[in-house]
Backbone as CSV, one residue per row, in Angstrom:
resi,resn,N_x,N_y,N_z,CA_x,CA_y,CA_z,C_x,C_y,C_z
1,MET,22.938,16.614,-1.373,22.696,16.549,0.057,23.113,15.171,0.573
2,ASP,23.541,15.084,1.834,23.976,13.827,2.402,22.826,12.842,2.480
3,ALA,23.150,11.551,2.273,22.145,10.511,2.443,21.732,10.433,3.902
4,ARG,20.499,10.020,4.126,20.013,9.929,5.492,20.667,8.746,6.208
5,PRO,20.953,8.879,7.517,21.483,7.741,8.271,20.483,6.587,8.262
6,ILE,21.006,5.361,8.260,20.168,4.163,8.228,19.941,3.645,9.648
7,ALA,18.683,3.354,9.962,18.343,2.741,11.246,17.558,1.462,11.002
8,ILE,17.978,0.376,11.648,17.203,-0.859,11.646,16.369,-0.883,12.924
9,VAL,15.066,-1.044,12.792,14.158,-1.116,13.935,13.709,-2.563,14.083
10,VAL,13.958,-3.156,15.257,13.679,-4.574,15.474,12.666,-4.730,16.601
11,ASP,11.524,-5.331,16.285,10.504,-5.602,17.301,9.538,-6.637,16.740
12,ASP,9.088,-7.581,17.585,8.147,-8.586,17.100,6.690,-8.164,17.276
13,SER,6.471,-6.933,17.733,5.125,-6.358,17.785,4.921,-5.510,16.537
14,LYS,3.969,-5.885,15.693,3.751,-5.154,14.443,3.358,-3.690,14.678
15,PRO,2.444,-3.398,15.634,2.111,-1.983,15.863,3.309,-1.167,16.315
16,PHE,4.106,-1.720,17.241,5.277,-0.978,17.711,6.265,-0.754,16.577
17,LEU,6.495,-1.799,15.798,7.422,-1.706,14.666,6.970,-0.629,13.690
18,LEU,5.675,-0.580,13.412,5.135,0.394,12.472,5.325,1.816,12.973
19,TYR,4.888,2.085,14.191,4.859,3.475,14.660,6.244,4.006,15.022
20,LEU,7.114,3.149,15.557,8.477,3.613,15.811,9.199,3.881,14.494
21,SER,8.927,3.062,13.485,9.534,3.274,12.167,9.063,4.600,11.564
22,ILE,7.770,4.899,11.687,7.242,6.171,11.181,7.915,7.341,11.885
23,LEU,8.030,7.250,13.212,8.626,8.350,13.974,10.082,8.578,13.593
24,LEU,10.867,7.521,13.518,12.285,7.682,13.167,12.450,8.193,11.742
25,ASN,11.543,7.792,10.850,11.570,8.329,9.492,11.344,9.842,9.512
26,ARG,10.414,10.290,10.351,10.162,11.729,10.464,11.332,12.459,11.122
27,MET,12.144,11.721,11.847,13.338,12.298,12.453,14.535,12.222,11.495
28,ASN,14.239,11.986,10.214,15.216,12.033,9.121,16.147,10.822,9.071
29,LEU,15.641,9.657,9.466,16.400,8.426,9.349,15.787,7.545,8.258
30,GLU,16.630,6.827,7.531,16.180,5.828,6.568,15.952,4.539,7.340
31,VAL,14.689,4.131,7.489,14.337,3.066,8.424,14.110,1.732,7.716
32,LEU,14.707,0.673,8.277,14.477,-0.688,7.815,13.801,-1.447,8.953
33,PRO,12.480,-1.676,8.887,11.789,-2.397,9.968,11.945,-3.907,9.825
34,VAL,12.275,-4.565,10.936,12.510,-6.010,10.942,11.868,-6.596,12.200
35,ASN,11.213,-7.760,12.096,10.562,-8.333,13.278,11.334,-9.480,13.906
36,SER,12.585,-9.693,13.493,13.409,-10.777,14.028,14.833,-10.278,14.246
37,ALA,15.391,-10.545,15.433,16.759,-10.118,15.730,17.770,-10.821,14.836
38,ALA,17.557,-12.113,14.585,18.482,-12.858,13.721,18.504,-12.278,12.311
39,GLU,17.328,-11.939,11.795,17.250,-11.325,10.469,17.911,-9.952,10.470
40,ALA,17.728,-9.202,11.558,18.326,-7.866,11.663,19.849,-7.933,11.585
41,LEU,20.445,-8.952,12.209,21.907,-9.106,12.159,22.378,-9.357,10.731
42,GLU,21.647,-10.184,9.996,22.010,-10.455,8.610,21.907,-9.186,7.765
43,ILE,20.843,-8.442,7.951,20.648,-7.199,7.197,21.715,-6.176,7.571
44,ALA,22.072,-6.126,8.857,23.082,-5.164,9.322,24.437,-5.423,8.674
45,ARG,24.760,-6.681,8.456,26.051,-6.999,7.836,26.117,-6.536,6.384
46,VAL,24.951,-6.418,5.760,24.898,-5.969,4.367,24.787,-4.454,4.268
47,THR,23.912,-3.867,5.082,23.620,-2.432,4.949,24.520,-1.545,5.779
48,ARG,25.200,-2.120,6.786,26.050,-1.341,7.700,25.296,-0.105,8.212
49,PRO,24.237,-0.305,8.996,23.427,0.821,9.470,24.174,1.683,10.477
50,HIS,23.643,2.866,10.712,24.205,3.772,11.709,23.658,3.477,13.105
51,LEU,22.513,2.806,13.150,21.810,2.614,14.420,20.878,1.414,14.328
52,ILE,20.759,0.670,15.446,19.732,-0.351,15.592,18.955,-0.064,16.867
53,THR,17.620,-0.064,16.782,16.800,-0.083,17.990,16.235,-1.496,18.113
54,MET,16.308,-2.054,19.325,15.995,-3.466,19.479,15.176,-3.705,20.734
55,ASP,14.087,-4.466,20.567,13.285,-4.877,21.704,14.098,-5.844,22.570
56,MET,14.028,-5.658,23.886,14.795,-6.511,24.791,14.280,-7.958,24.780
57,MET,12.955,-8.120,24.700,12.342,-9.446,24.789,11.673,-9.793,23.469
58,MET,12.195,-10.825,22.793,11.578,-11.306,21.548,11.564,-12.825,21.532
59,ALA,10.726,-13.381,20.672,10.437,-14.816,20.715,11.636,-15.689,20.344
60,ASP,12.353,-15.337,19.265,13.445,-16.216,18.830,14.745,-15.845,19.560
61,MET,15.500,-14.962,19.001,16.693,-14.415,19.655,16.286,-13.116,20.341
62,ASP,16.494,-13.018,21.649,16.063,-11.787,22.304,17.110,-10.693,22.121
63,GLY,16.767,-9.483,22.565,17.620,-8.330,22.319,19.001,-8.448,22.937
64,LEU,19.081,-8.998,24.141,20.386,-9.140,24.795,21.278,-10.134,24.052
65,GLU,20.703,-11.238,23.612,21.475,-12.200,22.806,22.004,-11.525,21.548
66,ALA,21.141,-10.745,20.900,21.546,-10.054,19.679,22.638,-9.029,19.967
67,LEU,22.516,-8.324,21.109,23.534,-7.326,21.469,24.880,-8.004,21.716
68,HIS,24.877,-9.160,22.395,26.121,-9.924,22.576,26.710,-10.301,21.224
69,ALA,25.859,-10.737,20.301,26.329,-11.142,18.967,26.919,-9.964,18.211
70,ILE,26.302,-8.787,18.338,26.810,-7.576,17.673,28.202,-7.236,18.190
71,ARG,28.368,-7.245,19.505,29.666,-6.872,20.086,30.759,-7.901,19.778
72,ALA,30.354,-9.139,19.496,31.333,-10.184,19.179,31.670,-10.251,17.692
73,ASP,30.958,-9.495,16.878,31.137,-9.504,15.433,32.048,-8.339,15.026
74,GLU,33.171,-8.635,14.395,34.135,-7.591,14.034,33.518,-6.541,13.121
75,GLU,32.582,-6.938,12.261,31.981,-5.999,11.316,30.974,-5.068,11.998
76,LEU,30.384,-5.514,13.109,29.287,-4.772,13.727,29.611,-4.244,15.128
77,ALA,30.785,-4.572,15.633,31.080,-4.344,17.051,30.877,-2.903,17.516
78,ASP,31.109,-1.934,16.623,31.000,-0.532,17.031,29.639,0.083,16.698
79,LEU,28.672,-0.750,16.346,27.349,-0.269,15.953,26.606,0.336,17.143
80,SER,25.951,1.484,16.936,25.138,2.116,17.982,23.830,1.345,18.138
81,VAL,23.505,0.991,19.379,22.302,0.208,19.663,21.504,0.897,20.776
82,ILE,20.199,1.033,20.558,19.272,1.499,21.588,18.342,0.343,21.912
83,MET,18.316,-0.058,23.178,17.454,-1.150,23.605,16.126,-0.603,24.115
84,ILE,15.062,-1.366,23.881,13.716,-0.955,24.297,13.066,-2.126,25.021
85,SER,12.413,-1.834,26.168,11.883,-2.919,26.985,10.536,-2.565,27.594
86,SER,9.656,-3.573,27.672,8.372,-3.419,28.364,8.507,-3.738,29.847
87,TYR,9.637,-4.345,30.235,9.819,-4.804,31.607,10.999,-4.083,32.238
88,GLN,10.787,-3.557,33.417,11.843,-2.815,34.108,12.700,-3.784,34.933
89,ASP,13.444,-4.604,34.226,14.353,-5.559,34.855,15.732,-4.892,34.934
90,LYS,16.082,-4.416,36.127,17.317,-3.638,36.281,18.561,-4.450,35.916
91,ASN,18.573,-5.734,36.231,19.748,-6.545,35.918,19.976,-6.635,34.415
92,ARG,18.891,-6.842,33.662,19.015,-6.914,32.205,19.376,-5.559,31.621
93,GLN,18.831,-4.497,32.215,19.173,-3.151,31.744,20.659,-2.859,31.957
94,TRP,21.162,-3.208,33.150,22.585,-2.964,33.432,23.483,-3.808,32.526
95,GLU,23.043,-5.037,32.222,23.821,-5.885,31.310,23.898,-5.245,29.929
96,ALA,22.762,-4.722,29.457,22.747,-4.066,28.145,23.655,-2.842,28.150
97,LEU,23.585,-2.040,29.206,24.425,-0.839,29.289,25.903,-1.209,29.385
98,SER,26.200,-2.311,30.095,27.605,-2.732,30.212,28.170,-3.192,28.875
99,LEU,27.268,-3.561,27.939,27.694,-3.964,26.594,27.749,-2.778,25.636
100,GLY,27.582,-1.578,26.193,27.784,-0.369,25.397,26.592,0.108,24.607
101,CYS,25.365,-0.318,24.983,24.220,0.242,24.266,24.035,1.701,24.682
102,ILE,23.461,2.482,23.809,23.323,3.923,24.040,22.390,4.208,25.208
103,ASP,21.261,3.501,25.263,20.295,3.682,26.353,19.329,2.501,26.320
104,VAL,18.630,2.314,27.436,17.543,1.338,27.520,16.266,2.120,27.794
105,LEU,15.343,2.116,26.847,14.125,2.897,26.938,12.940,2.005,27.294
106,ASP,12.078,2.503,28.164,10.872,1.773,28.522,9.778,2.013,27.492
107,LYS,8.881,1.032,27.358,7.668,1.213,26.555,6.555,1.718,27.469
108,PRO,5.709,2.650,27.017,5.799,3.378,25.755,7.012,4.315,25.757
109,VAL,7.620,4.480,24.596,8.847,5.255,24.467,8.554,6.747,24.601
110,ASP,9.321,7.409,25.440,9.202,8.852,25.607,9.920,9.557,24.456
111,LEU,9.219,10.444,23.759,9.763,11.112,22.580,11.065,11.827,22.881
112,ARG,11.105,12.595,23.967,12.306,13.380,24.282,13.501,12.481,24.595
113,ARG,13.258,11.421,25.346,14.372,10.532,25.702,14.881,9.787,24.473
114,LEU,13.958,9.377,23.593,14.374,8.743,22.345,15.226,9.702,21.521
115,HIS,14.786,10.947,21.409,15.524,11.938,20.635,16.933,12.123,21.188
116,LYS,17.067,12.209,22.518,18.387,12.374,23.130,19.273,11.155,22.850
117,ALA,18.669,9.965,22.912,19.445,8.752,22.646,19.935,8.723,21.201
118,VAL,19.068,9.109,20.265,19.462,9.147,18.857,20.601,10.139,18.638
119,GLN,20.543,11.296,19.309,21.602,12.289,19.146,22.944,11.787,19.661
120,ARG,22.906,10.951,20.689,24.153,10.418,21.250,24.839,9.446,20.296
121,CYS,24.142,9.036,19.255,24.729,8.134,18.259,25.629,8.873,17.267
122,ASP,25.641,10.219,17.317,26.481,11.023,16.421,26.295,10.621,14.959
123,LEU,25.068,10.738,14.483,24.724,10.285,13.131,25.081,11.292,12.050
124,TYR,25.294,12.545,12.430,25.428,13.604,11.428,26.820,14.218,11.478
125,SER,27.417,14.367,10.297,28.780,14.890,10.213,28.869,16.324,10.701
126,GLY,27.771,17.077,10.614,27.784,18.477,11.041,27.570,18.673,12.519
127,GLY,27.482,17.580,13.287,27.260,17.694,14.714,25.862,17.241,15.099
128,ARG,25.605,17.211,16.374,24.325,16.734,16.878,23.205,17.726,16.623
129,ARG,22.017,17.185,16.354,20.825,18.013,16.215,20.130,18.046,17.569
130,ARG,20.406,19.078,18.332,19.992,19.117,19.729,18.495,19.314,19.897
131,TYR,17.839,19.843,18.888,16.425,20.182,19.015,15.564,19.276,18.146
132,LEU,14.344,19.018,18.636,13.397,18.253,17.841,13.125,18.967,16.522
133,ARG,13.042,18.196,15.449,12.760,18.748,14.132,11.746,17.853,13.445
134,ALA,10.817,18.463,12.712,9.753,17.685,12.074,9.464,18.230,10.685
135,PRO,8.954,17.367,9.786,8.459,17.880,8.503,7.336,18.886,8.760
136,PHE,7.307,19.962,7.963,6.311,21.023,8.192,5.955,21.634,6.840
137,GLU,5.067,20.973,6.128,4.705,21.416,4.780,3.477,22.317,4.859
138,LYS,3.721,23.554,5.253,2.657,24.534,5.441,3.053,25.852,4.774
139,MET,2.054,26.660,4.470,2.324,28.025,4.027,2.483,28.902,5.254
140,VAL,3.535,29.694,5.262,3.780,30.585,6.398,3.973,32.012,5.871
141,GLY,3.762,32.966,6.745,4.014,34.360,6.406,5.422,34.746,6.825
142,LEU,6.166,35.351,5.914,7.536,35.782,6.197,7.612,37.295,6.064
143,HIS,7.929,37.985,7.147,8.035,39.443,7.164,9.506,39.839,7.071
144,HIS,9.827,40.657,6.054,11.203,41.115,5.872,11.193,42.535,5.328
145,LYS,11.681,43.451,6.114,11.795,44.859,5.710,10.482,45.392,5.118
146,SER,9.436,45.294,5.892,8.096,45.810,5.568,7.404,45.061,4.423
147,LYS,8.021,43.976,3.925,7.380,43.161,2.896,6.890,41.850,3.520
148,LEU,5.756,41.367,3.031,5.210,40.092,3.490,5.247,39.094,2.344
149,TYR,5.896,37.956,2.569,5.953,36.873,1.585,5.109,35.707,2.102
150,GLU,4.364,35.076,1.212,3.686,33.819,1.539,4.519,32.697,0.925
151,VAL,5.158,31.903,1.765,6.090,30.883,1.281,5.779,29.536,1.929
152,SER,6.228,28.477,1.290,6.008,27.135,1.842,7.198,26.724,2.701
153,SER,6.888,26.082,3.810,7.942,25.605,4.704,8.237,24.137,4.403
154,VAL,9.385,23.687,4.853,9.813,22.305,4.619,9.955,21.563,5.947
155,THR,10.753,22.120,6.840,10.945,21.516,8.157,10.882,22.600,9.218
156,LEU,10.500,22.177,10.423,10.416,23.091,11.566,11.079,22.425,12.761
157,SER,11.888,23.194,13.482,12.479,22.687,14.717,12.191,23.677,15.837
158,GLU,12.601,23.307,17.032,12.435,24.211,18.173,13.393,25.394,18.092
159,ARG,14.275,25.365,17.110,15.275,26.446,17.016,15.264,27.159,15.668
160,GLY,14.496,26.649,14.694,14.499,27.317,13.403,13.583,26.651,12.391
161,ILE,13.621,27.182,11.167,12.740,26.695,10.113,13.455,26.803,8.773
162,PHE,13.134,25.871,7.855,13.647,25.953,6.485,12.472,26.228,5.569
163,LEU,12.602,27.271,4.741,11.519,27.698,3.859,11.921,27.518,2.400
164,ARG,10.975,27.074,1.589,11.210,26.941,0.150,10.950,28.303,-0.482
165,MET,12.003,28.968,-0.925,11.874,30.343,-1.393,12.868,30.600,-2.516
166,GLY,12.383,31.030,-3.660,13.258,31.282,-4.801,14.123,32.510,-4.623
167,GLU,13.592,33.512,-3.931,14.344,34.754,-3.715,15.263,34.589,-2.517
168,GLN,16.512,34.959,-2.684,17.487,34.801,-1.617,17.552,36.073,-0.778
169,LEU,17.408,35.946,0.528,17.529,37.081,1.439,18.946,37.136,2.003
170,PRO,19.437,38.329,2.305,20.808,38.448,2.812,21.012,37.712,4.131
171,LYS,22.109,37.005,4.210,22.442,36.295,5.433,22.616,37.295,6.579
172,GLY,22.022,37.003,7.717,22.116,37.872,8.885,20.943,38.815,9.040
173,ASP,20.120,38.982,7.976,18.957,39.867,8.076,17.935,39.302,9.057
174,HIS,17.284,40.226,9.762,16.255,39.820,10.711,14.925,39.682,9.987
175,VAL,14.162,38.646,10.345,12.847,38.392,9.764,11.891,37.987,10.882
176,GLU,10.613,37.964,10.551,9.614,37.397,11.451,8.779,36.393,10.667
177,VAL,8.428,35.287,11.325,7.701,34.209,10.662,6.390,33.958,11.405
178,ASP,5.286,33.911,10.655,3.976,33.569,11.220,3.731,32.076,11.003
179,LEU,3.726,31.313,12.102,3.535,29.868,12.027,2.072,29.523,12.292
180,PRO,1.415,28.792,11.378,0.032,28.375,11.628,-0.028,27.298,12.709
181,LEU,-0.950,27.455,13.656,-1.120,26.510,14.746,-2.383,25.680,14.525
182,PRO,-2.468,24.497,15.140,-3.675,23.672,15.001,-4.951,24.381,15.456
183,SER,-4.822,25.365,16.332,-5.979,26.110,16.836,-6.485,27.149,15.842
184,ASN,-5.865,27.213,14.644,-6.157,28.214,13.612,-5.633,29.605,13.962
185,LYS,-4.889,29.708,15.040,-4.186,30.946,15.355,-2.789,30.871,14.742
186,THR,-2.019,31.931,14.886,-0.644,31.924,14.392,0.311,32.303,15.515
187,LEU,1.505,31.807,15.419,2.573,32.147,16.356,3.630,32.913,15.591
188,ARG,3.874,34.173,15.977,4.901,34.973,15.303,6.225,34.824,16.049
189,VAL,7.247,34.424,15.279,8.566,34.178,15.851,9.604,34.955,15.062
190,GLY,10.468,35.671,15.766,11.550,36.403,15.111,12.782,35.536,14.942
191,GLY,13.602,35.907,13.969,14.828,35.152,13.745,15.728,35.813,12.725
192,SER,16.832,35.140,12.418,17.811,35.663,11.463,18.091,34.644,10.373
193,VAL,18.296,35.142,9.153,18.638,34.270,8.030,20.065,33.751,8.225
194,ILE,20.240,32.431,8.213,21.579,31.861,8.394,22.056,31.111,7.153
195,TYR,21.148,30.927,6.161,21.527,30.207,4.935,20.548,30.595,3.848
196,GLY,21.055,30.715,2.635,20.188,30.994,1.502,20.728,30.385,0.236
197,GLN,19.839,29.783,-0.554,20.226,29.210,-1.840,19.148,29.575,-2.849
198,ALA,19.479,30.418,-3.820,18.496,30.860,-4.804,18.148,29.733,-5.770
199,LYS,16.943,29.779,-6.308,16.448,28.722,-7.190,17.223,28.659,-8.496
200,ASN,17.743,29.768,-8.966,18.414,29.810,-10.274,19.933,29.681,-10.163
201,ASP,20.428,29.129,-9.048,21.877,28.993,-8.894,22.473,27.874,-9.734
202,GLY,21.606,27.082,-10.365,22.104,26.131,-11.361,22.513,24.767,-10.858
203,CYS,22.352,24.475,-9.569,22.716,23.153,-9.052,21.448,22.446,-8.603
204,SER,21.014,21.456,-9.380,19.724,20.819,-9.133,19.715,19.954,-7.876
205,VAL,20.897,19.552,-7.370,20.920,18.664,-6.205,20.878,19.431,-4.890
206,ILE,20.958,20.763,-4.956,20.926,21.569,-3.739,19.535,22.164,-3.567
207,SER,18.957,21.996,-2.381,17.628,22.522,-2.110,17.674,24.041,-2.060
208,HIS,16.831,24.685,-2.872,16.777,26.141,-2.821,15.855,26.552,-1.680
209,GLY,16.172,27.650,-1.060,15.371,28.142,0.048,16.242,28.846,1.068
210,ILE,15.643,29.170,2.210,16.396,29.852,3.258,16.178,29.154,4.593
211,ALA,17.221,29.162,5.400,17.147,28.640,6.760,17.153,29.815,7.722
212,ILE,16.258,29.769,8.684,16.131,30.845,9.665,16.346,30.273,11.056
213,LYS,17.216,30.916,11.797,17.441,30.541,13.196,16.615,31.471,14.068
214,PHE,15.756,30.898,14.909,14.881,31.708,15.734,15.653,32.420,16.846
215,ASP,15.166,33.623,17.185,15.691,34.323,18.352,15.275,33.580,19.616
216,ARG,15.980,33.848,20.693,15.521,33.333,21.987,14.160,33.946,22.276
217,MET,13.261,33.163,22.824,11.903,33.645,23.025,11.450,33.422,24.454
218,ILE,10.408,34.132,24.838,9.863,33.970,26.176,9.352,32.538,26.332
219,SER,9.281,32.080,27.591,8.967,30.678,27.848,7.634,30.253,27.249
220,LYS,6.635,31.130,27.267,5.326,30.766,26.747,5.393,30.454,25.258
221,LYS,6.059,31.329,24.496,6.214,31.074,23.062,7.022,29.799,22.822
222,GLY,8.068,29.609,23.620,8.888,28.409,23.470,8.095,27.146,23.729
223,GLU,7.213,27.189,24.715,6.374,26.026,25.016,5.403,25.736,23.876
224,ILE,4.833,26.796,23.299,3.898,26.613,22.181,4.629,26.005,20.979
225,LEU,5.836,26.500,20.701,6.610,25.979,19.574,6.993,24.519,19.803
226,SER,7.450,24.191,21.021,7.814,22.806,21.332,6.614,21.879,21.184
227,SER,5.455,22.331,21.652,4.243,21.520,21.533,3.871,21.301,20.073
228,LEU,4.066,22.337,19.241,3.766,22.216,17.823,4.669,21.179,17.161
229,VAL,5.961,21.211,17.458,6.892,20.254,16.861,6.566,18.833,17.325
230,GLU,6.262,18.668,18.605,5.881,17.353,19.111,4.623,16.839,18.418
231,GLU,3.650,17.733,18.240,2.406,17.353,17.569,2.678,16.903,16.138
232,LEU,3.579,17.602,15.454,3.923,17.232,14.081,4.575,15.852,14.019
233,LEU,5.367,15.536,15.037,6.080,14.259,15.041,5.201,13.088,15.444
234,ILE,4.381,13.264,16.485,3.698,12.089,17.037,2.199,12.252,17.224
235,GLY,1.624,13.399,16.862,0.204,13.617,17.107,-0.682,12.542,16.522
236,ASP,-0.502,12.239,15.237,-1.338,11.224,14.596,-0.985,9.818,15.074
237,ILE,0.284,9.602,15.437,0.683,8.295,15.948,-0.033,7.998,17.265
238,VAL,-0.060,8.983,18.160,-0.724,8.804,19.453,-2.194,8.470,19.258
239,LEU,-2.829,9.121,18.276,-4.247,8.877,18.017,-4.496,7.495,17.423
240,GLU,-3.577,7.028,16.595,-3.806,5.790,15.843,-3.292,4.530,16.539
241,GLN,-2.324,4.668,17.435,-1.690,3.465,17.981,-2.689,2.608,18.779
242,THR,-2.657,1.313,18.521,-3.583,0.376,19.168,-3.013,-0.186,20.466
243,GLU,-1.735,0.056,20.711,-1.125,-0.263,21.986,-0.142,0.863,22.317
244,PRO,0.145,1.113,23.614,1.030,2.222,23.958,2.405,2.049,23.341
245,VAL,2.771,2.946,22.449,4.049,2.856,21.752,4.899,4.087,22.019
246,ILE,4.349,5.260,21.701,5.068,6.524,21.831,4.279,7.444,22.736
247,LYS,4.968,8.207,23.563,4.310,9.222,24.366,5.124,10.496,24.332
248,SER,4.448,11.611,24.590,5.123,12.902,24.634,5.814,13.057,25.975
249,GLY,6.917,13.835,25.988,7.665,14.029,27.215,6.929,14.867,28.221
């Protein structure tokens, strides 16, 4: 499987650095948290990250100074940068955008806007991941041709789910999945098998299981699913954060 894209997260606030790093890790990025812009530049020259998120205002070198340095450095000039600011200073925001940063996000960071900014960085060779996706290590019910399987899930998105399953189902077959909700109820979602890899196929580096693409659903079900994915990504962060860091859209 492809290595995860590398993101350097730069902020001199320890709580912000911690929780943004956790969130980006859950969004499938390999995160390197750094509390100094100068240190981040040195690390970037070694690791060649796919993305840097940077606080606009920091004690030593601020985010704009660092962004100027990135654009002036031949090794880093094309690096994707997302700026984050506690202050709505339009002049500084426009300066950052004129230097080619992907977006300037206000604190607390809106989950949906952050996700859109990350997608604009084109981190994945297979194309953009348009929908929120989160780790989802739960047992779910899988209905297929009058049979019910109890299987473990791996990830859940607003558009589909990946299940750990030794038995391979035919690609294109219709299934229904019972998703456990925090309310102890379940959400039944229909979909089609779009990928399958049996456990005994002999390649240890390939994850065995099946990927299911959900059918289009009524707005109520879609809202429940979106809320579930958001909860998986930031629910505990919102509860634990000691200063406003992340918020739901």
